[in-house]
C-alpha positions in Angstrom: 3.6 7.4 -136.2 2.3 3.9 -136.7 5.5 2.4 -135.3 5.3 4.7 -132.3 1.6 3.7 -131.7 2.5 0.1 -131.8 5.3 0.5 -129.3 3.1 2.5 -127.0 0.3 -0.1 -127.1 2.9 -2.9 -126.4 4.4 -0.8 -123.6 1.1 0.0 -122.0 0.1 -3.7 -122.1 3.4 -4.6 -120.4 2.9 -1.9 -117.8 -0.6 -3.2 -117.1 0.8 -6.7 -116.4 3.1 -5.4 -113.7 2.2 -6.1 -110.1 2.7 -2.4 -109.3 2.2 -0.5 -112.5 2.3 2.9 -110.9 5.9 2.3 -109.7 8.2 0.2 -111.9 10.4 -2.4 -110.2 13.5 -1.2 -108.5 16.9 -2.1 -110.2 19.6 -3.8 -108.2 20.9 -1.6 -105.3 24.1 0.3 -105.6 27.1 -1.3 -104.0 30.0 0.4 -102.3 32.3 -2.1 -104.1 31.7 -5.1 -106.3 31.8 -8.5 -104.6 34.2 -9.9 -107.2 36.7 -8.0 -109.3 35.5 -8.3 -113.0 37.9 -9.3 -115.7 39.0 -7.0 -118.5 36.7 -8.8 -120.9 33.8 -8.4 -118.5 34.5 -4.7 -118.1 34.7 -4.3 -121.9 31.4 -6.2 -122.4 29.6 -4.2 -119.8 30.8 -0.9 -121.3 29.8 -1.9 -124.8 26.4 -3.0 -123.7 25.9 0.0 -121.5 26.9 2.3 -124.4 24.4 0.5 -126.7 21.6 1.0 -124.2 22.4 4.6 -123.6 22.3 5.2 -127.3 18.7 3.8 -127.3 17.8 6.0 -124.3 19.1 9.3 -125.8 18.7 8.8 -129.5 16.4 11.5 -130.9 14.5 9.1 -133.1 14.0 6.5 -130.4 10.5 6.3 -128.9 12.0 5.6 -125.5 13.9 8.9 -125.5 12.6 10.6 -122.4 14.6 13.0 -120.3 12.0 13.7 -117.6 11.2 17.4 -117.3 12.5 18.6 -120.6 11.8 15.5 -122.6 8.3 15.2 -121.3 7.6 18.9 -122.1 8.8 18.6 -125.7 7.5 15.1 -126.4 4.0 15.9 -125.4 3.7 18.7 -128.0 6.0 17.6 -130.9 4.2 14.2 -131.3 0.9 16.0 -132.1 2.5 18.8 -134.0 -0.6 19.5 -136.0 -2.9 19.6 -133.0 -3.2 22.1 -130.2 -3.8 19.2 -127.8 -0.9 17.5 -126.2 -0.1 13.8 -126.3 -2.3 12.0 -123.7 -0.7 11.4 -120.3 -1.2 7.7 -120.5 0.9 7.5 -123.7 3.6 9.8 -122.1 3.7 7.6 -119.0 4.2 4.6 -121.2 7.2 6.3 -122.8 8.4 7.1 -119.3 8.1 3.5 -118.2 10.2 2.4 -121.1 12.8 4.9 -120.2 12.9 3.6 -116.6 13.2 0.0 -117.9 16.2 0.9 -120.1 17.9 2.6 -117.1 17.2 -0.6 -115.1 19.0 -2.6 -117.8 22.1 -0.5 -117.4 22.0 -0.9 -113.7 21.5 -4.6 -114.0 24.9 -4.7 -115.8 26.5 -2.3 -113.4 24.7 -1.4 -110.2 27.4 1.2 -109.4 26.8 3.3 -112.5 25.9 6.4 -110.5 25.0 8.5 -113.5 22.3 6.0 -114.5 21.2 5.7 -110.9 20.7 9.4 -110.7 18.9 9.5 -114.0 16.6 6.8 -112.6 16.1 8.7 -109.4 15.1 11.8 -111.4 12.7 9.7 -113.5 11.1 8.4 -110.3 11.0 11.9 -108.8 9.3 13.3 -111.9 6.7 10.5 -111.9 6.0 11.2 -108.2 7.4 7.8 -107.0 8.9 9.8 -104.2 10.0 6.9 -101.9 11.8 5.2 -104.8 13.5 8.5 -105.8 14.6 9.1 -102.2 16.1 5.6 -102.0 18.2 6.1 -105.1 19.4 9.6 -104.2 20.4 8.4 -100.7 22.3 5.4 -102.2 24.3 7.7 -104.5 24.9 10.2 -101.7 26.1 7.5 -99.3 28.6 6.1 -101.8 30.0 9.5 -102.8 30.4 10.8 -99.2 32.6 7.8 -98.5 35.0 8.7 -101.4 38.0 11.0 -100.8 37.4 12.8 -104.0 33.7 12.4 -105.0 32.3 13.7 -108.3 31.0 17.2 -107.3 28.3 17.2 -109.9 26.9 13.8 -108.9 27.1 14.6 -105.2 25.6 18.0 -105.7 22.7 16.6 -107.7 21.9 13.9 -105.1 22.0 16.2 -102.1 20.0 19.0 -103.8 17.3 16.6 -105.0 17.1 15.2 -101.4 16.4 18.7 -100.2 13.8 19.1 -103.0 12.1 15.9 -101.9 11.8 17.4 -98.4 10.3 20.5 -99.8 7.9 18.5 -101.9 6.8 16.7 -98.7 6.1 20.0 -96.9 9.1 19.8 -94.6 10.4 23.4 -94.9 12.8 23.2 -91.9 14.2 19.9 -93.3 14.7 21.5 -96.7 16.6 24.4 -95.2 18.8 22.0 -93.2 19.6 19.9 -96.2 20.4 23.0 -98.3 22.8 24.1 -95.6 24.5 20.7 -95.8 24.9 21.2 -99.6 26.3 24.7 -99.1 28.7 23.5 -96.4 30.4 21.2 -98.9 31.1 24.1 -101.2 30.9 21.8 -104.2 32.4 23.1 -107.5 29.5 22.5 -109.8 30.0 25.3 -112.3 30.1 24.0 -115.8 28.6 25.4 -119.0 25.4 23.6 -120.0 24.9 21.9 -116.7 22.9 22.8 -113.6 24.9 24.4 -110.9 23.6 22.6 -107.8 25.7 24.5 -105.3 24.5 27.8 -106.8 20.9 26.6 -106.8 21.2 25.6 -103.2 22.4 29.1 -102.2 19.6 30.8 -104.1 16.9 28.7 -102.6 18.3 29.0 -99.1 18.4 32.7 -99.4 14.8 32.9 -100.5 13.6 30.3 -98.0 15.2 32.0 -95.0 14.0 35.4 -96.0 17.5 36.7 -96.5 16.5 38.7 -99.6 16.3 41.6 -100.3 18.7 42.6 -97.6 21.6 40.0 -97.7 24.1 42.3 -99.6 23.7 44.9 -96.9 23.3 47.7 -99.4 24.3 50.4 -99.3 27.7 49.2 -97.9 28.7 52.9 -98.0 26.7 55.8 -99.2 28.2 58.9 -97.8 24.7 59.6 -96.4 23.6 60.8 -99.8 21.0 59.5 -102.3 22.1 57.5 -105.4 21.5 57.8 -108.3 22.2 61.5 -108.3 18.9 63.3 -107.4 17.4 65.9 -109.7 17.4 68.4 -106.9 19.0 68.0 -103.5 19.9 70.3 -100.6 22.2 68.5 -98.2 23.4 69.9 -94.9 26.1 68.7 -92.6 23.6 68.2 -89.8 22.6 64.7 -88.7 19.5 63.6 -86.8 19.8 60.9 -84.2 17.8 57.7 -84.7 17.6 55.9 -81.4 14.1 54.6 -82.2 11.8 55.3 -85.1 8.0 55.6 -85.4 6.8 54.8 -89.0 3.6 56.7 -89.8 1.6 55.7 -92.9 -0.7 57.8 -95.0 -2.3 55.9 -97.9 0.3 53.2 -97.6 -0.5 49.8 -96.1 1.5 48.4 -93.2 2.2 45.1 -95.0 3.5 46.8 -98.1 7.0 45.7 -99.2 8.3 49.3 -99.0 7.5 49.5 -95.4 9.1 46.2 -94.6 12.2 47.2 -96.5 12.5 50.4 -94.4 12.1 48.5 -91.1 14.5 45.8 -92.1 17.2 48.1 -93.2 16.9 50.2 -90.0 17.0 47.0 -87.9 20.2 46.0 -89.7 21.8 49.1 -88.3 20.5 48.5 -84.8 17.7 51.0 -85.1 14.3 49.9 -83.9 11.3 50.9 -86.0 7.6 50.6 -85.0 5.0 50.8 -87.7 2.1 52.9 -86.3 3.8 52.9 -82.9 5.8 55.5 -80.9 9.3 56.6 -81.3 11.5 59.6 -80.8 12.0 60.1 -84.5 9.0 60.0 -86.9 9.2 58.8 -90.5 6.1 59.4 -92.6 5.4 57.6 -95.9 2.6 59.3 -97.8 0.8 58.3 -101.0 -0.5 61.8 -101.9 -2.3 62.6 -105.2 -1.3 66.2 -104.6 2.4 65.6 -103.9 4.7 68.2 -105.2 6.5 66.1 -107.9 4.0 65.3 -110.6 6.2 63.0 -112.7 5.9 59.2 -112.6 8.1 57.6 -109.9 8.8 61.0 -108.5 9.0 61.9 -104.8 10.0 64.4 -102.3 12.0 63.5 -99.2 12.4 66.0 -96.4 14.6 64.9 -93.5 14.6 67.1 -90.4 16.0 66.8 -86.9 12.8 65.5 -85.5 11.3 63.6 -88.4 11.3 62.7 -92.1 8.6 62.6 -94.7 8.4 60.8 -98.1 5.6 62.1 -100.4 4.7 60.7 -103.8 1.8 60.5 -106.3 2.4 56.8 -107.0 3.8 53.8 -105.0 7.0 53.7 -107.1 7.7 57.2 -105.9 7.2 56.1 -102.3 9.6 53.2 -103.0 12.4 55.5 -104.3 11.8 57.9 -101.4 12.3 55.0 -99.0 15.5 53.9 -100.8 16.9 57.5 -100.7 16.1 57.8 -97.0 18.0 54.5 -96.3 20.9 55.9 -98.4 20.9 59.1 -96.4 21.6 57.1 -93.2 25.1 57.9 -91.8 27.5 55.1 -92.3 28.3 53.3 -89.1 26.1 55.4 -86.9 22.4 55.6 -85.8 21.8 58.9 -87.6 20.5 60.4 -90.8 21.5 63.4 -92.9 19.2 66.5 -92.7 18.3 67.3 -96.3 15.6 68.0 -98.9 15.3 66.1 -102.1 12.9 66.5 -105.1 13.5 63.6 -107.5 12.2 61.6 -110.5 13.7 59.5 -113.2 14.3 60.8 -116.8 13.9 57.4 -118.4 10.8 55.3 -117.9 12.3 51.8 -118.0 15.8 51.3 -116.7 17.4 48.0 -116.4 19.4 45.0 -117.7 19.4 41.6 -119.3 21.0 39.3 -116.9 22.3 35.8 -116.7 22.3 33.7 -114.5 19.5 34.1 -112.0 20.9 35.8 -108.9 19.4 35.7 -105.5 20.4 39.3 -104.8 18.7 40.6 -107.9 15.9 42.5 -106.0 18.2 44.2 -103.5 20.7 45.2 -106.2 17.9 46.5 -108.5 16.3 48.6 -105.7 19.5 50.4 -104.7 20.4 51.4 -108.2 16.8 52.6 -108.7 16.4 50.3 -111.7 13.0 48.9 -112.5 13.3 46.4 -115.4 15.2 43.0 -115.3 15.3 40.2 -117.9 16.6 37.0 -116.5 17.7 35.0 -119.5 19.0 31.9 -117.8 17.0 30.5 -114.9 16.1 27.1 -113.3 13.0 26.7 -115.5 14.9 26.9 -118.7 14.2 23.8 -121.0 11.1 22.8 -119.0 13.0 21.8 -115.8 9.8 22.3 -113.8 10.9 20.6 -110.5 9.4 21.9 -107.2 12.4 24.0 -106.1 13.0 25.4 -109.7 9.4 26.7 -109.6 9.9 28.0 -106.1 13.1 30.0 -106.9 11.4 31.6 -110.0 8.2 32.3 -108.1 10.0 34.0 -105.2 12.0 36.4 -107.3 8.9 37.2 -109.3 7.0 37.8 -106.1 9.7 40.2 -104.8 9.7 42.2 -108.1 5.9 42.5 -108.2 5.7 43.5 -104.5 8.0 46.4 -105.3 6.3 47.3 -108.6 9.3 46.3 -110.7 9.1 44.5 -114.1 10.7 41.0 -114.3 10.9 38.9 -117.5 12.0 35.3 -117.7 13.6 34.2 -121.0 12.4 31.3 -123.0 15.2 31.1 -125.6 15.3 27.2 -125.4 11.8 27.2 -126.7 12.1 29.9 -129.3 15.2 30.3 -131.3 16.8 27.4 -129.5 14.4 24.8 -130.8 14.0 23.8 -134.5 10.2 23.5 -134.5 7.9 24.8 -137.3 5.8 27.9 -136.7 3.2 26.2 -138.9 2.7 23.5 -136.2 -0.3 24.2 -133.9 1.6 22.3 -131.2 4.5 24.8 -131.3 2.1 27.6 -130.4 0.3 25.5 -127.8 3.7 24.6 -126.2 4.8 28.2 -125.9 1.4 29.3 -124.5 1.6 26.6 -121.8 5.1 27.7 -120.9 4.3 31.4 -120.8 1.2 30.8 -118.7 3.4 28.9 -116.2 5.7 31.8 -115.9 2.8 34.2 -115.7 1.2 32.1 -112.9 4.4 32.8 -110.9 4.0 36.5 -111.4 6.6 37.0 -114.2 6.5 38.4 -117.7 8.3 36.8 -120.6 11.3 37.6 -122.8 10.8 36.1 -126.2 14.1 36.1 -128.2 14.1 35.2 -131.8 17.5 36.9 -132.5 20.7 35.3 -133.8 19.5 31.7 -134.3 16.1 32.4 -135.8 17.0 31.6 -139.4 19.5 28.9 -138.7 16.7 26.9 -137.0 14.1 27.6 -139.7 12.1 24.4 -140.2 11.5 22.7 -143.6 7.7 22.6 -143.0 7.7 26.4 -142.8 10.0 26.8 -145.8 7.6 24.6 -147.8 4.8 27.1 -147.3 6.7 29.6 -149.4 6.4 32.2 -146.7 9.2 33.9 -144.8 9.4 34.6 -141.0 8.5 38.2 -141.8 5.1 36.9 -142.9 4.2 34.9 -139.7 6.6 35.5 -136.8 4.7 38.6 -135.5 1.3 36.9 -135.8 2.6 33.9 -133.9 4.1 35.9 -131.1 1.0 38.1 -130.8 -1.2 35.0 -130.6 0.9 33.6 -127.8 0.8 36.9 -126.0 -2.9 37.3 -126.3 -3.6 33.8 -125.0 -1.6 34.6 -121.8 -2.9 38.2 -121.5 -6.5 36.9 -121.5 -5.8 35.0 -118.3 -3.3 37.4 -116.8 -4.3 41.0 -117.7 -1.1 42.5 -116.3 1.1 40.3 -118.4 3.8 42.0 -120.6 6.4 40.7 -123.0 9.6 41.8 -124.6 10.5 40.6 -128.0 13.9 40.4 -129.7 13.5 40.2 -133.4 16.3 38.6 -135.6 16.8 42.1 -137.0 17.5 43.8 -133.7 19.9 46.3 -135.2 20.0 48.7 -138.2 20.0 50.5 -140.5 23.8 51.0 -140.7 24.9 47.4 -140.6 24.2 44.7 -143.2 20.9 42.8 -142.9 22.6 39.4 -143.2 19.6 37.1 -142.8 17.6 35.6 -145.8 14.6 37.9 -145.4 13.7 41.5 -145.9 14.7 43.4 -142.7 12.4 46.4 -143.2 9.5 44.1 -144.1 10.2 42.0 -140.9 10.3 45.1 -138.6 7.2 46.5 -140.3 5.3 43.3 -139.5 5.8 44.1 -135.8 3.5 47.1 -136.0 0.6 44.7 -134.9 2.2 44.5 -131.4 0.4 46.4 -128.6 2.3 48.6 -126.3 2.7 45.8 -123.8 5.1 44.0 -126.1 8.4 45.9 -126.0 10.8 45.5 -129.0 14.5 45.2 -128.6 16.9 47.3 -130.6 20.7 47.6 -130.2 21.3 50.6 -132.3 22.7 51.0 -135.9 24.8 47.9 -135.3 24.8 44.8 -133.1 27.1 46.6 -130.7 25.8 50.0 -131.6 27.4 52.4 -129.1 26.7 55.8 -130.7 23.1 56.3 -131.8 21.7 59.0 -134.0 18.2 60.4 -134.2 18.0 59.2 -137.8 18.6 55.6 -136.7 15.9 55.9 -133.9 13.4 57.3 -136.3 14.1 54.5 -138.8 13.3 51.9 -136.2 10.3 53.7 -134.7 8.7 54.4 -138.1 9.0 50.7 -139.1 7.8 49.1 -135.8 5.3 51.7 -134.8 6.8 52.1 -131.3 9.8 53.6 -129.6 12.6 51.1 -129.2 13.6 49.4 -126.0 17.4 49.4 -126.2 19.3 46.3 -125.5 22.8 47.6 -125.2 25.5 45.0 -126.1 29.2 45.0 -125.4 29.8 47.7 -122.8 32.8 46.1 -121.1 35.8 48.3 -122.2 38.4 45.5 -121.9 37.6 43.2 -124.8 34.0 43.2 -123.4 35.2 42.7 -119.8 34.8 45.2 -116.9 37.5 45.9 -114.4 35.1 47.3 -111.7 36.4 50.9 -111.5 36.1 51.9 -115.2 34.4 55.1 -116.1 31.6 54.9 -118.7 30.4 58.0 -120.5 26.9 56.8 -121.4 25.9 60.3 -122.6 28.7 60.4 -125.1 27.0 57.5 -127.0 23.6 59.2 -127.1 22.3 62.5 -128.4 20.5 65.0 -126.1 16.9 63.9 -125.5 17.6 60.3 -126.5 17.1 58.9 -123.0 14.3 61.2 -121.9 12.1 61.3 -125.0 13.0 58.9 -127.8 13.0 55.4 -126.2 10.7 53.3 -124.1 13.6 51.9 -122.0 17.2 51.0 -121.9 18.6 47.7 -120.8 22.3 46.7 -120.6 23.0 43.1 -121.8 25.0 42.0 -118.8 26.2 39.3 -116.4 25.1 39.9 -112.8 26.8 40.3 -110.5 29.9 40.6 -112.6 29.0 43.8 -114.3 27.0 45.5 -111.5 29.4 48.4 -110.9 29.1 49.6 -114.4 25.4 48.8 -114.5 24.9 51.0 -111.5 26.4 53.9 -113.4 23.9 53.3 -116.2 21.1 53.5 -113.6 22.6 56.8 -112.4 22.6 58.2 -116.0 19.1 57.0 -116.9 17.8 58.5 -113.7 19.4 62.0 -114.1 20.8 62.4 -117.6 22.1 65.9 -117.3 23.4 65.4 -113.8 25.5 62.4 -114.7 29.2 62.6 -113.9 31.1 59.5 -115.0 33.8 59.8 -112.4 31.6 60.5 -109.5 29.2 57.8 -110.6 31.6 54.9 -110.6 33.1 56.0 -107.3 29.6 56.1 -105.7 28.6 52.8 -107.4 31.6 50.9 -106.2 31.3 52.4 -102.7 27.6 51.4 -102.4 28.5 47.8 -103.4 31.9 47.3 -101.7 32.7 50.1 -99.3 34.2 53.6 -99.1 37.8 52.7 -99.8 37.4 50.1 -102.6 37.6 52.5 -105.5 40.9 54.0 -104.3 42.3 50.6 -103.6 41.7 49.3 -107.2 42.1 52.4 -109.3 46.0 52.5 -109.2 46.2 49.3 -111.2 43.5 50.1 -113.8 45.7 52.1 -116.2 48.2 49.4 -116.6 45.6 46.7 -117.1 43.9 48.8 -119.7 47.2 49.2 -121.5 47.2 45.4 -121.9 43.9 45.4 -123.8 45.8 45.2 -127.1 46.8 41.7 -126.1 43.3 40.2 -126.1 42.8 38.0 -123.0 46.6 37.9 -122.6 47.3 36.5 -126.0 50.6 38.1 -127.2 51.4 39.3 -130.7 54.8 40.3 -132.3 54.3 43.7 -130.6 55.5 42.1 -127.4 59.0 42.1 -128.8 59.1 45.9 -128.6 57.7 46.3 -125.1 59.5 47.6 -122.1 59.7 44.5 -119.9 60.0 46.5 -116.7 56.8 48.4 -117.6 55.0 45.2 -118.2 56.2 43.9 -114.8 55.1 47.1 -113.1 51.6 46.7 -114.6 51.3 43.2 -113.3 52.8 43.8 -109.8 50.8 47.0 -109.2 47.5 45.5 -110.2 48.2 42.3 -108.3 48.9 44.2 -105.2 45.7 46.3 -105.7 43.7 43.1 -106.1 45.2 41.5 -103.0 44.3 44.6 -100.9 40.8 44.7 -102.3 40.1 41.1 -101.4 41.4 41.7 -97.9 39.3 44.8 -97.6 36.0 43.2 -98.8 36.1 39.6 -100.2 32.8 40.3 -102.0 34.8 42.2 -104.6 35.4 38.8 -106.2 31.7 38.8 -107.3 32.0 42.1 -109.3 33.9 42.6 -112.5 37.0 40.8 -113.9 39.8 42.8 -112.4 41.3 39.4 -111.3 41.3 38.2 -114.9 43.1 41.4 -115.9 45.8 40.7 -113.3 46.1 37.2 -114.8 46.4 38.6 -118.3 49.1 41.0 -117.1 51.1 38.2 -115.5 50.8 36.1 -118.7 51.9 39.0 -120.9 54.9 39.8 -118.7 56.1 36.2 -118.7 55.7 36.0 -122.4 57.9 39.1 -122.8 60.6 37.4 -120.7 60.5 34.3 -123.0 58.7 35.4 -126.2 57.3 32.8 -128.6 58.7 32.2 -132.1 56.5 34.4 -134.2 58.3 33.3 -137.4 56.7 29.8 -137.1 53.7 29.1 -139.2 52.5 26.5 -136.8 
């Protein structure tokens, strides 16, 4: 600490001596090409020196290590680990100045080091030296746009950040235009562990232009019937014409998101709707304390030839009545099916854990009648609190809150993903600050302490002689209470390291039952994840549920792992018998909620069938459900297009991800070829029918595996080799 203080004092004095201390000097400008071609020795010297400086910049034990958003967030709390107060801003800025100086040293050696120049631009942006940041980003963008094969990641970063600078300056139109420029380049910026600039641009553009929650156009096809399957429905074959609609409100405000959804979805079909105005067809939305359906989120929907009426005792019931009315619109026509529906969900909380953040999350969630989403990976992960990162997360949270849905953002990088001691006051203060930020955006928090909890256990905690079962719950509750005091509506979901049991070994160095029993101090507003008797616990028994409930003091919120039937992948048209895994009464009575651990949009077809089952457990039909789910997402014919190839692809599951075993020697080669050709043709037709199919499931991967297996059978490897 003494060494760090000395460096900080020295750095602060040096900063004070600068002519413009608030904006460090600009390094040499980037050049399109060097004036003189350097020798091999020069190049080697520059590389060695650059590597040495980079090591100083990024070394964990170097006081100059400062990676802007994330580095600032961590450094300001870890330095004062025994204090709930952060490192003073002046000291943090001094560290930042040193970081900028080191980047300047790299650029003095090689002005065309674009990675260093972008790091510098980000440092300027973070410190609010906006003109300097803009100059650096524009320099990088200009160089890369002149190249025939520019680095997608560098170009994407420069262009996205320039859009972000426009947003920061209040230029919304300029931001949209720049985002459209990023999108037009269709940059390939998908890589594990890196920010996907193209994806971010598409997300922000959708939010900023108001495209959500209607961009998917759901339902693409509904058969003019409600989905999930209603509890009670009387459908007729009569349809009422909808030339123009008058929306009448009873206890519902005109600016409510449910009203706007109805109007927008009607407009998308060419049907004009006037709220409080006149129209040949009248749709009434009524919040009625005496409505027929008493259960939470329940509603009645009566659609006649002259008008329709939604009645519910709560606003969530009104929402689902509106969604059902939209689903009852006749596909391709300005008409709605005449029918009567009485409906309510069997399971209180219905949803999914998702990664990554998806701009269509709200629309998808609404039309599967789900109400709980956990976004594990999002732009604010690791403290990347730039303006458009905050904007994206705030917009999705706003949409969920307006519709009365529960949204949680994950903070794994600051829980199990960070090896800090629970005994540090700074650790708690850091998490409180982060959770308050997310709450200020209107979001709840997912606090995971699962698989990495014990591998990141800190020596300072071990030295106390206590185990996580002694202090984890108290720590989490303290964080929760600090946020709850400021945001009374705030909720949390906690994933303990022991999120399964009792029928699988408790493999961590602690007492599982003691740990789960310690969670009894949690209030009802902190849900607790449980996956079943095992980590991938498909079938669950009443004994298992009672074991968990008795220990924790609350019913479990199930986090269902591993539902993809093809080595954890889904092939879009698979049937899933959710009821076969769960005993009668499980969904309705014995759990708080049920969330599928998923990747959206990849697993949306199967996830929609889960929504169907959770809504109407006894009415669930696995075949009908997947047909309806696929139709709603992709169109009436998509299921019949893809299904013929499914059986062959499923038969290949024994060759995990296409990796062949000696069993390949006994296969019928023509049968393998037929599997591949059939599925390949199905996929080609599906993409032609609706290219959006590429978003959902991994049918295309199955086709690739089938091809690989067939070709391996034609020329099998030497299985006798030990290599």
